PDB file of N, CA, C, O and CB in Angstrom:
ATOM      1  N   UNK A   1     -10.348   8.839  23.510  1.00  0.00           N
ATOM      2  CA  UNK A   1     -11.759   9.256  22.021  1.00  0.00           C
ATOM      3  C   UNK A   1     -10.387   9.439  20.626  1.00  0.00           C
ATOM      4  O   UNK A   1     -10.254   8.808  19.577  1.00  0.00           O
ATOM      5  CB  UNK A   1     -13.122  11.733  22.414  1.00  0.00           C
ATOM      6  N   UNK A   2      -9.618  10.490  21.181  1.00  0.00           N
ATOM      7  CA  UNK A   2      -8.761  10.671  19.908  1.00  0.00           C
ATOM      8  C   UNK A   2      -8.331   9.171  19.452  1.00  0.00           C
ATOM      9  O   UNK A   2      -8.911   8.528  18.577  1.00  0.00           O
ATOM     10  CB  UNK A   2      -7.346  11.675  20.226  1.00  0.00           C
ATOM     11  N   UNK A   3      -7.144   8.705  20.246  1.00  0.00           N
ATOM     12  CA  UNK A   3      -7.021   7.928  19.954  1.00  0.00           C
ATOM     13  C   UNK A   3      -7.265   6.705  19.209  1.00  0.00           C
ATOM     14  O   UNK A   3      -6.452   6.179  18.449  1.00  0.00           O
ATOM     15  CB  UNK A   3      -6.948   8.052  20.390  1.00  0.00           C
ATOM     16  N   UNK A   4      -8.816   6.148  19.559  1.00  0.00           N
ATOM     17  CA  UNK A   4      -9.993   5.353  18.707  1.00  0.00           C
ATOM     18  C   UNK A   4      -9.800   6.224  17.355  1.00  0.00           C
ATOM     19  O   UNK A   4      -9.068   5.859  16.436  1.00  0.00           O
ATOM     20  CB  UNK A   4     -11.823   5.453  19.462  1.00  0.00           C
ATOM     21  N   UNK A   5     -10.698   7.658  17.351  1.00  0.00           N
ATOM     22  CA  UNK A   5     -11.035   8.451  16.294  1.00  0.00           C
ATOM     23  C   UNK A   5      -9.903   8.171  15.274  1.00  0.00           C
ATOM     24  O   UNK A   5     -10.330   7.822  14.173  1.00  0.00           O
ATOM     25  CB  UNK A   5     -11.194   9.952  16.713  1.00  0.00           C
ATOM     26  N   UNK A   6      -8.142   8.266  15.426  1.00  0.00           N
ATOM     27  CA  UNK A   6      -7.918   7.772  14.395  1.00  0.00           C
ATOM     28  C   UNK A   6      -7.160   6.718  14.417  1.00  0.00           C
ATOM     29  O   UNK A   6      -5.988   6.963  14.702  1.00  0.00           O
ATOM     30  CB  UNK A   6      -7.562   8.520  13.717  1.00  0.00           C
ATOM     31  N   UNK A   7      -7.528   5.168  14.130  1.00  0.00           N
ATOM     32  CA  UNK A   7      -7.481   4.189  14.313  1.00  0.00           C
ATOM     33  C   UNK A   7      -8.066   3.637  13.635  1.00  0.00           C
ATOM     34  O   UNK A   7      -7.652   2.771  12.864  1.00  0.00           O
ATOM     35  CB  UNK A   7      -7.584   3.975  15.131  1.00  0.00           C
ATOM     36  N   UNK A   8      -9.145   4.006  13.765  1.00  0.00           N
ATOM     37  CA  UNK A   8     -10.258   3.942  12.494  1.00  0.00           C
ATOM     38  C   UNK A   8      -9.549   4.708  11.384  1.00  0.00           C
ATOM     39  O   UNK A   8      -8.713   4.209  10.631  1.00  0.00           O
ATOM     40  CB  UNK A   8     -11.882   4.735  12.842  1.00  0.00           C
ATOM     41  N   UNK A   9      -9.948   5.909  11.360  1.00  0.00           N
ATOM     42  CA  UNK A   9      -8.741   6.435   9.718  1.00  0.00           C
ATOM     43  C   UNK A   9      -8.650   5.258   9.003  1.00  0.00           C
ATOM     44  O   UNK A   9      -9.534   4.833   8.259  1.00  0.00           O
ATOM     45  CB  UNK A   9      -6.759   6.954  10.029  1.00  0.00           C
ATOM     46  N   UNK A  10      -7.451   4.661   9.250  1.00  0.00           N
ATOM     47  CA  UNK A  10      -6.802   4.239   8.531  1.00  0.00           C
ATOM     48  C   UNK A  10      -6.732   2.588   9.006  1.00  0.00           C
ATOM     49  O   UNK A  10      -6.727   2.059  10.117  1.00  0.00           O
ATOM     50  CB  UNK A  10      -5.663   5.101   8.475  1.00  0.00           C
ATOM     51  N   UNK A  11      -6.667   1.880   7.203  1.00  0.00           N
ATOM     52  CA  UNK A  11      -7.524   0.649   7.452  1.00  0.00           C
ATOM     53  C   UNK A  11      -6.412  -0.489   7.840  1.00  0.00           C
ATOM     54  O   UNK A  11      -5.223  -0.470   7.522  1.00  0.00           O
ATOM     55  CB  UNK A  11      -8.499   0.209   6.017  1.00  0.00           C
ATOM     56  N   UNK A  12      -7.283  -1.758   8.819  1.00  0.00           N
ATOM     57  CA  UNK A  12      -6.404  -2.032   8.723  1.00  0.00           C
ATOM     58  C   UNK A  12      -5.511  -2.952   8.084  1.00  0.00           C
ATOM     59  O   UNK A  12      -6.337  -3.179   7.200  1.00  0.00           O
ATOM     60  CB  UNK A  12      -6.438  -1.966   9.342  1.00  0.00           C
ATOM     61  N   UNK A  13      -4.563  -3.666   7.764  1.00  0.00           N
ATOM     62  CA  UNK A  13      -3.833  -3.899   6.354  1.00  0.00           C
ATOM     63  C   UNK A  13      -2.436  -4.504   7.617  1.00  0.00           C
ATOM     64  O   UNK A  13      -1.737  -4.034   8.515  1.00  0.00           O
ATOM     65  CB  UNK A  13      -3.505  -2.018   4.938  1.00  0.00           C
ATOM     66  N   UNK A  14      -2.729  -6.104   6.755  1.00  0.00           N
ATOM     67  CA  UNK A  14      -2.004  -7.285   6.887  1.00  0.00           C
ATOM     68  C   UNK A  14      -0.695  -7.564   6.081  1.00  0.00           C
ATOM     69  O   UNK A  14      -0.875  -6.904   5.058  1.00  0.00           O
ATOM     70  CB  UNK A  14      -2.875  -8.246   6.616  1.00  0.00           C
ATOM     71  N   UNK A  15       0.701  -8.265   5.954  1.00  0.00           N
ATOM     72  CA  UNK A  15       1.191  -7.826   4.754  1.00  0.00           C
ATOM     73  C   UNK A  15       0.492  -9.561   4.160  1.00  0.00           C
ATOM     74  O   UNK A  15       0.082 -10.650   4.561  1.00  0.00           O
ATOM     75  CB  UNK A  15       3.213  -7.297   4.709  1.00  0.00           C
ATOM     76  N   UNK A  16       0.808  -8.611   2.754  1.00  0.00           N
ATOM     77  CA  UNK A  16      -0.654 -10.091   1.806  1.00  0.00           C
ATOM     78  C   UNK A  16      -1.093  -9.818   1.041  1.00  0.00           C
ATOM     79  O   UNK A  16      -1.165 -10.145  -0.144  1.00  0.00           O
ATOM     80  CB  UNK A  16      -2.058 -10.671   2.292  1.00  0.00           C
ATOM     81  N   UNK A  17      -1.726  -8.672   2.091  1.00  0.00           N
ATOM     82  CA  UNK A  17      -3.011  -8.484   1.409  1.00  0.00           C
ATOM     83  C   UNK A  17      -2.778  -7.319   0.905  1.00  0.00           C
ATOM     84  O   UNK A  17      -2.261  -6.346   1.455  1.00  0.00           O
ATOM     85  CB  UNK A  17      -4.275  -8.537   2.194  1.00  0.00           C
ATOM     86  N   UNK A  18      -3.480  -7.518  -1.005  1.00  0.00           N
ATOM     87  CA  UNK A  18      -4.104  -6.267  -2.159  1.00  0.00           C
ATOM     88  C   UNK A  18      -4.001  -5.229  -1.838  1.00  0.00           C
ATOM     89  O   UNK A  18      -4.504  -4.826  -0.789  1.00  0.00           O
ATOM     90  CB  UNK A  18      -5.445  -6.166  -2.536  1.00  0.00           C
ATOM     91  N   UNK A  19      -3.460  -4.636  -2.477  1.00  0.00           N
ATOM     92  CA  UNK A  19      -4.265  -2.862  -2.505  1.00  0.00           C
ATOM     93  C   UNK A  19      -3.463  -2.374  -3.924  1.00  0.00           C
ATOM     94  O   UNK A  19      -2.464  -2.859  -4.455  1.00  0.00           O
ATOM     95  CB  UNK A  19      -3.697  -1.439  -0.696  1.00  0.00           C
ATOM     96  N   UNK A  20      -4.358  -1.147  -4.343  1.00  0.00           N
ATOM     97  CA  UNK A  20      -4.487  -0.737  -5.623  1.00  0.00           C
ATOM     98  C   UNK A  20      -3.885   0.694  -5.401  1.00  0.00           C
ATOM     99  O   UNK A  20      -4.441   1.354  -4.523  1.00  0.00           O
ATOM    100  CB  UNK A  20      -6.006  -0.846  -6.219  1.00  0.00           C
ATOM    101  N   UNK A  21      -2.987   1.190  -5.967  1.00  0.00           N
ATOM    102  CA  UNK A  21      -3.203   2.067  -6.241  1.00  0.00           C
ATOM    103  C   UNK A  21      -3.355   3.123  -6.687  1.00  0.00           C
ATOM    104  O   UNK A  21      -3.126   3.046  -7.894  1.00  0.00           O
ATOM    105  CB  UNK A  21      -3.185   2.027  -6.099  1.00  0.00           C
ATOM    106  N   UNK A  22      -3.787   4.729  -6.228  1.00  0.00           N
ATOM    107  CA  UNK A  22      -4.354   5.650  -6.573  1.00  0.00           C
ATOM    108  C   UNK A  22      -4.292   7.077  -7.492  1.00  0.00           C
ATOM    109  O   UNK A  22      -4.918   7.720  -8.334  1.00  0.00           O
ATOM    110  CB  UNK A  22      -4.503   5.718  -5.767  1.00  0.00           C
ATOM    111  N   UNK A  23      -2.224   7.068  -6.137  1.00  0.00           N
ATOM    112  CA  UNK A  23      -2.102   8.416  -6.352  1.00  0.00           C
ATOM    113  C   UNK A  23      -0.436   7.751  -7.430  1.00  0.00           C
ATOM    114  O   UNK A  23      -0.087   6.608  -7.722  1.00  0.00           O
ATOM    115  CB  UNK A  23      -2.004   9.672  -4.536  1.00  0.00           C
ATOM    116  N   UNK A  24       0.217   9.174  -7.741  1.00  0.00           N
ATOM    117  CA  UNK A  24       1.937   8.447  -8.275  1.00  0.00           C
ATOM    118  C   UNK A  24       2.219   8.252  -9.200  1.00  0.00           C
ATOM    119  O   UNK A  24       1.385   8.440 -10.085  1.00  0.00           O
ATOM    120  CB  UNK A  24       2.430   7.301  -8.002  1.00  0.00           C
ATOM    121  N   UNK A  25       3.669   7.718  -9.592  1.00  0.00           N
ATOM    122  CA  UNK A  25       3.374   6.934 -10.672  1.00  0.00           C
ATOM    123  C   UNK A  25       3.543   6.085 -11.136  1.00  0.00           C
ATOM    124  O   UNK A  25       4.215   6.158 -12.164  1.00  0.00           O
ATOM    125  CB  UNK A  25       3.438   7.133 -11.257  1.00  0.00           C
ATOM    126  N   UNK A  26       3.061   4.763 -10.698  1.00  0.00           N
ATOM    127  CA  UNK A  26       1.988   3.420 -10.355  1.00  0.00           C
ATOM    128  C   UNK A  26       1.090   3.615 -10.043  1.00  0.00           C
ATOM    129  O   UNK A  26       0.853   3.023  -8.990  1.00  0.00           O
ATOM    130  CB  UNK A  26       2.147   2.535  -9.503  1.00  0.00           C
ATOM    131  N   UNK A  27      -0.198   4.572 -10.615  1.00  0.00           N
ATOM    132  CA  UNK A  27      -0.975   4.377 -10.288  1.00  0.00           C
ATOM    133  C   UNK A  27      -2.131   3.386 -10.984  1.00  0.00           C
ATOM    134  O   UNK A  27      -1.637   2.615 -11.808  1.00  0.00           O
ATOM    135  CB  UNK A  27      -1.060   5.337 -10.044  1.00  0.00           C
ATOM    136  N   UNK A  28      -3.149   3.299 -10.859  1.00  0.00           N
ATOM    137  CA  UNK A  28      -3.739   2.313 -11.457  1.00  0.00           C
ATOM    138  C   UNK A  28      -3.740   0.718 -11.393  1.00  0.00           C
ATOM    139  O   UNK A  28      -4.558  -0.134 -11.741  1.00  0.00           O
ATOM    140  CB  UNK A  28      -3.483   2.593 -12.379  1.00  0.00           C
ATOM    141  N   UNK A  29      -2.242   0.665 -10.693  1.00  0.00           N
ATOM    142  CA  UNK A  29      -1.268  -0.837 -10.564  1.00  0.00           C
ATOM    143  C   UNK A  29      -2.010  -1.372  -9.063  1.00  0.00           C
ATOM    144  O   UNK A  29      -2.355  -0.676  -8.109  1.00  0.00           O
ATOM    145  CB  UNK A  29       0.961  -0.493 -10.348  1.00  0.00           C
ATOM    146  N   UNK A  30      -2.106  -2.769  -9.230  1.00  0.00           N
ATOM    147  CA  UNK A  30      -1.910  -3.794  -8.339  1.00  0.00           C
ATOM    148  C   UNK A  30      -0.448  -3.934  -7.183  1.00  0.00           C
ATOM    149  O   UNK A  30       0.694  -3.624  -7.525  1.00  0.00           O
ATOM    150  CB  UNK A  30      -1.972  -4.929  -9.314  1.00  0.00           C
ATOM    151  N   UNK A  31      -0.646  -4.214  -6.454  1.00  0.00           N
ATOM    152  CA  UNK A  31       0.581  -4.371  -5.293  1.00  0.00           C
ATOM    153  C   UNK A  31       0.661  -5.175  -3.263  1.00  0.00           C
ATOM    154  O   UNK A  31      -0.145  -4.921  -2.367  1.00  0.00           O
ATOM    155  CB  UNK A  31       0.877  -2.628  -5.164  1.00  0.00           C
ATOM    156  N   UNK A  32       1.382  -5.716  -3.211  1.00  0.00           N
ATOM    157  CA  UNK A  32       0.917  -6.077  -2.560  1.00  0.00           C
ATOM    158  C   UNK A  32       1.642  -5.585  -1.200  1.00  0.00           C
ATOM    159  O   UNK A  32       2.627  -4.847  -1.202  1.00  0.00           O
ATOM    160  CB  UNK A  32       0.733  -7.191  -2.944  1.00  0.00           C
ATOM    161  N   UNK A  33       0.783  -6.290   0.396  1.00  0.00           N
ATOM    162  CA  UNK A  33       1.414  -5.382   1.216  1.00  0.00           C
ATOM    163  C   UNK A  33       2.841  -5.857   2.463  1.00  0.00           C
ATOM    164  O   UNK A  33       2.634  -6.424   3.536  1.00  0.00           O
ATOM    165  CB  UNK A  33       0.115  -4.833   1.937  1.00  0.00           C
ATOM    166  N   UNK A  34       4.009  -5.503   2.019  1.00  0.00           N
ATOM    167  CA  UNK A  34       5.709  -5.965   2.817  1.00  0.00           C
ATOM    168  C   UNK A  34       4.832  -5.321   4.030  1.00  0.00           C
ATOM    169  O   UNK A  34       4.203  -6.104   4.741  1.00  0.00           O
ATOM    170  CB  UNK A  34       7.775  -4.966   2.212  1.00  0.00           C
ATOM    171  N   UNK A  35       4.786  -4.328   4.217  1.00  0.00           N
ATOM    172  CA  UNK A  35       4.395  -3.669   5.890  1.00  0.00           C
ATOM    173  C   UNK A  35       4.014  -2.589   6.207  1.00  0.00           C
ATOM    174  O   UNK A  35       4.236  -1.733   5.351  1.00  0.00           O
ATOM    175  CB  UNK A  35       5.309  -3.581   6.769  1.00  0.00           C
ATOM    176  N   UNK A  36       3.223  -2.047   7.631  1.00  0.00           N
ATOM    177  CA  UNK A  36       2.642  -1.462   7.274  1.00  0.00           C
ATOM    178  C   UNK A  36       2.742  -0.740   8.263  1.00  0.00           C
ATOM    179  O   UNK A  36       3.009  -1.175   9.383  1.00  0.00           O
ATOM    180  CB  UNK A  36       1.771  -1.833   6.816  1.00  0.00           C
ATOM    181  N   UNK A  37       2.485   0.796   7.913  1.00  0.00           N
ATOM    182  CA  UNK A  37       3.796   1.925   8.906  1.00  0.00           C
ATOM    183  C   UNK A  37       2.834   2.484   9.470  1.00  0.00           C
ATOM    184  O   UNK A  37       1.735   1.954   9.303  1.00  0.00           O
ATOM    185  CB  UNK A  37       5.013   3.251   8.105  1.00  0.00           C
ATOM    186  N   UNK A  38       2.939   4.130  10.595  1.00  0.00           N
ATOM    187  CA  UNK A  38       1.698   4.712  10.953  1.00  0.00           C
ATOM    188  C   UNK A  38       0.689   5.591   9.764  1.00  0.00           C
ATOM    189  O   UNK A  38      -0.514   5.848   9.721  1.00  0.00           O
ATOM    190  CB  UNK A  38       2.125   5.639  12.092  1.00  0.00           C
ATOM    191  N   UNK A  39       1.780   5.865   8.919  1.00  0.00           N
ATOM    192  CA  UNK A  39       2.074   6.797   8.444  1.00  0.00           C
ATOM    193  C   UNK A  39       1.408   6.722   6.649  1.00  0.00           C
ATOM    194  O   UNK A  39       0.698   7.449   5.954  1.00  0.00           O
ATOM    195  CB  UNK A  39       3.595   6.874   8.795  1.00  0.00           C
ATOM    196  N   UNK A  40       2.494   4.732   6.384  1.00  0.00           N
ATOM    197  CA  UNK A  40       2.390   4.792   5.385  1.00  0.00           C
ATOM    198  C   UNK A  40       2.049   2.641   5.542  1.00  0.00           C
ATOM    199  O   UNK A  40       1.683   1.806   6.370  1.00  0.00           O
ATOM    200  CB  UNK A  40       3.762   5.781   4.589  1.00  0.00           C
ATOM    201  N   UNK A  41       2.566   2.765   3.895  1.00  0.00           N
ATOM    202  CA  UNK A  41       3.363   0.745   4.098  1.00  0.00           C
ATOM    203  C   UNK A  41       3.828   0.750   2.804  1.00  0.00           C
ATOM    204  O   UNK A  41       3.626   1.359   1.753  1.00  0.00           O
ATOM    205  CB  UNK A  41       2.041  -1.062   4.361  1.00  0.00           C
ATOM    206  N   UNK A  42       4.830  -0.526   3.427  1.00  0.00           N
ATOM    207  CA  UNK A  42       5.806  -0.504   2.032  1.00  0.00           C
ATOM    208  C   UNK A  42       5.262  -1.713   0.765  1.00  0.00           C
ATOM    209  O   UNK A  42       4.830  -2.824   1.073  1.00  0.00           O
ATOM    210  CB  UNK A  42       7.653  -1.000   2.605  1.00  0.00           C
ATOM    211  N   UNK A  43       5.327  -1.471   0.063  1.00  0.00           N
ATOM    212  CA  UNK A  43       4.462  -2.117  -0.829  1.00  0.00           C
ATOM    213  C   UNK A  43       5.767  -3.320  -2.355  1.00  0.00           C
ATOM    214  O   UNK A  43       6.944  -3.016  -2.550  1.00  0.00           O
ATOM    215  CB  UNK A  43       3.314  -0.386  -1.608  1.00  0.00           C
ATOM    216  N   UNK A  44       5.153  -4.351  -2.995  1.00  0.00           N
ATOM    217  CA  UNK A  44       5.374  -4.719  -3.563  1.00  0.00           C
ATOM    218  C   UNK A  44       4.875  -4.717  -4.737  1.00  0.00           C
ATOM    219  O   UNK A  44       3.751  -5.212  -4.651  1.00  0.00           O
ATOM    220  CB  UNK A  44       5.516  -5.246  -3.144  1.00  0.00           C
ATOM    221  N   UNK A  45       5.254  -4.242  -6.452  1.00  0.00           N
ATOM    222  CA  UNK A  45       4.235  -4.625  -7.345  1.00  0.00           C
ATOM    223  C   UNK A  45       4.075  -6.451  -8.046  1.00  0.00           C
ATOM    224  O   UNK A  45       4.712  -7.500  -8.143  1.00  0.00           O
ATOM    225  CB  UNK A  45       4.537  -3.522  -8.522  1.00  0.00           C
ATOM    226  N   UNK A  46       3.025  -5.958  -8.315  1.00  0.00           N
ATOM    227  CA  UNK A  46       2.574  -7.091  -8.829  1.00  0.00           C
ATOM    228  C   UNK A  46       3.382  -7.507 -10.070  1.00  0.00           C
ATOM    229  O   UNK A  46       3.924  -8.610 -10.126  1.00  0.00           O
ATOM    230  CB  UNK A  46       1.188  -6.942  -9.092  1.00  0.00           C
ATOM    231  N   UNK A  47       3.443  -6.721 -10.936  1.00  0.00           N
ATOM    232  CA  UNK A  47       4.160  -6.919 -12.351  1.00  0.00           C
ATOM    233  C   UNK A  47       5.607  -6.509 -11.589  1.00  0.00           C
ATOM    234  O   UNK A  47       5.917  -5.762 -10.661  1.00  0.00           O
ATOM    235  CB  UNK A  47       3.534  -5.743 -13.905  1.00  0.00           C
ATOM    236  N   UNK A  48       6.374  -7.490 -12.580  1.00  0.00           N
ATOM    237  CA  UNK A  48       7.957  -7.297 -12.649  1.00  0.00           C
ATOM    238  C   UNK A  48       8.893  -5.997 -14.034  1.00  0.00           C
ATOM    239  O   UNK A  48       8.645  -5.145 -14.887  1.00  0.00           O
ATOM    240  CB  UNK A  48       8.454  -9.129 -13.034  1.00  0.00           C
ATOM    241  N   UNK A  49       9.619  -6.472 -13.597  1.00  0.00           N
ATOM    242  CA  UNK A  49      10.676  -5.300 -14.121  1.00  0.00           C
ATOM    243  C   UNK A  49      11.110  -5.947 -15.255  1.00  0.00           C
ATOM    244  O   UNK A  49      10.143  -6.572 -15.689  1.00  0.00           O
ATOM    245  CB  UNK A  49      12.013  -4.850 -13.111  1.00  0.00           C
ATOM    246  N   UNK A  50      12.323  -6.158 -16.138  1.00  0.00           N
ATOM    247  CA  UNK A  50      12.600  -6.490 -17.285  1.00  0.00           C
ATOM    248  C   UNK A  50      13.818  -7.289 -17.123  1.00  0.00           C
ATOM    249  O   UNK A  50      14.407  -7.893 -18.019  1.00  0.00           O
ATOM    250  CB  UNK A  50      12.664  -5.407 -18.131  1.00  0.00           C
ATOM    251  N   UNK A  51      14.197  -7.213 -15.620  1.00  0.00           N
ATOM    252  CA  UNK A  51      14.968  -7.761 -15.274  1.00  0.00           C
ATOM    253  C   UNK A  51      14.557  -9.221 -13.691  1.00  0.00           C
ATOM    254  O   UNK A  51      15.283  -9.820 -12.899  1.00  0.00           O
ATOM    255  CB  UNK A  51      15.839  -6.488 -15.146  1.00  0.00           C
ATOM    256  N   UNK A  52      13.563  -9.208 -13.864  1.00  0.00           N
ATOM    257  CA  UNK A  52      12.637 -10.090 -12.803  1.00  0.00           C
ATOM    258  C   UNK A  52      11.842  -9.784 -12.488  1.00  0.00           C
ATOM    259  O   UNK A  52      10.654 -10.084 -12.602  1.00  0.00           O
ATOM    260  CB  UNK A  52      12.892 -10.434 -11.796  1.00  0.00           C
ATOM    261  N   UNK A  53      12.854  -8.537 -11.627  1.00  0.00           N
ATOM    262  CA  UNK A  53      12.699  -8.233 -10.157  1.00  0.00           C
ATOM    263  C   UNK A  53      11.559  -7.734  -9.785  1.00  0.00           C
ATOM    264  O   UNK A  53      11.047  -7.762 -10.905  1.00  0.00           O
ATOM    265  CB  UNK A  53      13.589  -7.386  -9.680  1.00  0.00           C
ATOM    266  N   UNK A  54      10.652  -7.250  -9.048  1.00  0.00           N
ATOM    267  CA  UNK A  54       9.531  -6.626  -8.749  1.00  0.00           C
ATOM    268  C   UNK A  54      10.101  -5.837  -7.589  1.00  0.00           C
ATOM    269  O   UNK A  54      10.781  -6.230  -6.641  1.00  0.00           O
ATOM    270  CB  UNK A  54       8.301  -7.555  -8.482  1.00  0.00           C
ATOM    271  N   UNK A  55       9.505  -4.215  -8.003  1.00  0.00           N
ATOM    272  CA  UNK A  55       9.591  -3.268  -8.033  1.00  0.00           C
ATOM    273  C   UNK A  55       8.609  -2.971  -6.585  1.00  0.00           C
ATOM    274  O   UNK A  55       7.537  -3.522  -6.335  1.00  0.00           O
ATOM    275  CB  UNK A  55       9.366  -2.836  -9.390  1.00  0.00           C
ATOM    276  N   UNK A  56       9.381  -1.853  -5.667  1.00  0.00           N
ATOM    277  CA  UNK A  56       8.751  -1.959  -4.612  1.00  0.00           C
ATOM    278  C   UNK A  56       8.945  -0.451  -3.752  1.00  0.00           C
ATOM    279  O   UNK A  56      10.085  -0.147  -3.401  1.00  0.00           O
ATOM    280  CB  UNK A  56       9.268  -3.268  -3.936  1.00  0.00           C
ATOM    281  N   UNK A  57       8.155   0.177  -3.534  1.00  0.00           N
ATOM    282  CA  UNK A  57       7.574   1.373  -3.331  1.00  0.00           C
ATOM    283  C   UNK A  57       7.112   1.229  -1.524  1.00  0.00           C
ATOM    284  O   UNK A  57       6.849   0.284  -0.779  1.00  0.00           O
ATOM    285  CB  UNK A  57       6.217   1.571  -4.562  1.00  0.00           C
ATOM    286  N   UNK A  58       7.225   3.165  -1.328  1.00  0.00           N
ATOM    287  CA  UNK A  58       6.265   3.252   0.064  1.00  0.00           C
ATOM    288  C   UNK A  58       4.833   4.020  -0.173  1.00  0.00           C
ATOM    289  O   UNK A  58       4.819   4.882  -1.052  1.00  0.00           O
ATOM    290  CB  UNK A  58       7.129   4.180   1.341  1.00  0.00           C
ATOM    291  N   UNK A  59       4.197   3.881   0.213  1.00  0.00           N
ATOM    292  CA  UNK A  59       2.683   4.551  -0.017  1.00  0.00           C
ATOM    293  C   UNK A  59       1.737   5.336   1.276  1.00  0.00           C
ATOM    294  O   UNK A  59       1.215   4.690   2.185  1.00  0.00           O
ATOM    295  CB  UNK A  59       1.725   3.238  -0.525  1.00  0.00           C
ATOM    296  N   UNK A  60       1.652   6.738   1.151  1.00  0.00           N
ATOM    297  CA  UNK A  60       0.814   7.398   1.801  1.00  0.00           C
ATOM    298  C   UNK A  60      -0.441   6.697   2.301  1.00  0.00           C
ATOM    299  O   UNK A  60      -0.860   5.813   1.554  1.00  0.00           O
ATOM    300  CB  UNK A  60       0.558   8.383   1.076  1.00  0.00           C
ATOM    301  N   UNK A  61      -1.083   6.912   3.363  1.00  0.00           N
ATOM    302  CA  UNK A  61      -2.626   5.741   3.048  1.00  0.00           C
ATOM    303  C   UNK A  61      -3.373   6.689   2.103  1.00  0.00           C
ATOM    304  O   UNK A  61      -4.431   6.237   1.663  1.00  0.00           O
ATOM    305  CB  UNK A  61      -3.917   5.275   4.742  1.00  0.00           C
ATOM    306  N   UNK A  62      -3.008   7.964   1.696  1.00  0.00           N
ATOM    307  CA  UNK A  62      -4.359   8.333   0.790  1.00  0.00           C
ATOM    308  C   UNK A  62      -3.905   7.797  -0.750  1.00  0.00           C
ATOM    309  O   UNK A  62      -4.546   7.985  -1.784  1.00  0.00           O
ATOM    310  CB  UNK A  62      -4.758  10.284   0.783  1.00  0.00           C
ATOM    311  N   UNK A  63      -2.746   7.147  -0.626  1.00  0.00           N
ATOM    312  CA  UNK A  63      -2.790   6.738  -2.144  1.00  0.00           C
ATOM    313  C   UNK A  63      -2.421   5.639  -2.385  1.00  0.00           C
ATOM    314  O   UNK A  63      -1.342   5.278  -2.855  1.00  0.00           O
ATOM    315  CB  UNK A  63      -2.101   7.432  -2.992  1.00  0.00           C
ATOM    316  N   UNK A  64      -3.943   4.614  -1.846  1.00  0.00           N
ATOM    317  CA  UNK A  64      -3.892   2.987  -2.206  1.00  0.00           C
ATOM    318  C   UNK A  64      -5.470   2.940  -1.174  1.00  0.00           C
ATOM    319  O   UNK A  64      -5.954   3.285  -0.096  1.00  0.00           O
ATOM    320  CB  UNK A  64      -2.022   1.789  -1.472  1.00  0.00           C
ATOM    321  N   UNK A  65      -5.698   2.374  -2.210  1.00  0.00           N
ATOM    322  CA  UNK A  65      -7.212   1.231  -2.307  1.00  0.00           C
ATOM    323  C   UNK A  65      -6.726  -0.045  -1.814  1.00  0.00           C
ATOM    324  O   UNK A  65      -5.779  -0.708  -2.235  1.00  0.00           O
ATOM    325  CB  UNK A  65      -7.935   0.864  -4.077  1.00  0.00           C
ATOM    326  N   UNK A  66      -8.076  -0.450  -0.191  1.00  0.00           N
ATOM    327  CA  UNK A  66      -7.622  -1.952   0.155  1.00  0.00           C
ATOM    328  C   UNK A  66      -8.964  -2.954  -0.982  1.00  0.00           C
ATOM    329  O   UNK A  66     -10.195  -2.974  -1.003  1.00  0.00           O
ATOM    330  CB  UNK A  66      -7.837  -2.295   2.406  1.00  0.00           C
ATOM    331  N   UNK A  67      -8.071  -3.528  -1.638  1.00  0.00           N
ATOM    332  CA  UNK A  67      -8.714  -5.091  -2.734  1.00  0.00           C
ATOM    333  C   UNK A  67      -9.949  -5.454  -2.201  1.00  0.00           C
ATOM    334  O   UNK A  67     -10.578  -6.394  -2.685  1.00  0.00           O
ATOM    335  CB  UNK A  67      -7.695  -6.771  -2.656  1.00  0.00           C
TER     336      UNK A  67
END
């Protein structure tokens, strides 16, 4: 039963899902999920850097909301 409760705490995410960042340097920005891990996700932000690249970062599950 404890395994099921742990699974329910983490949202089910797929690569490409959109999230809104709720904490940290990128708070309020939107991003797409690259990969989901046990305690975190890696994302690529929708905004571009001056050189044309998209910044990437890792977020804890408490630092984003699924859009």
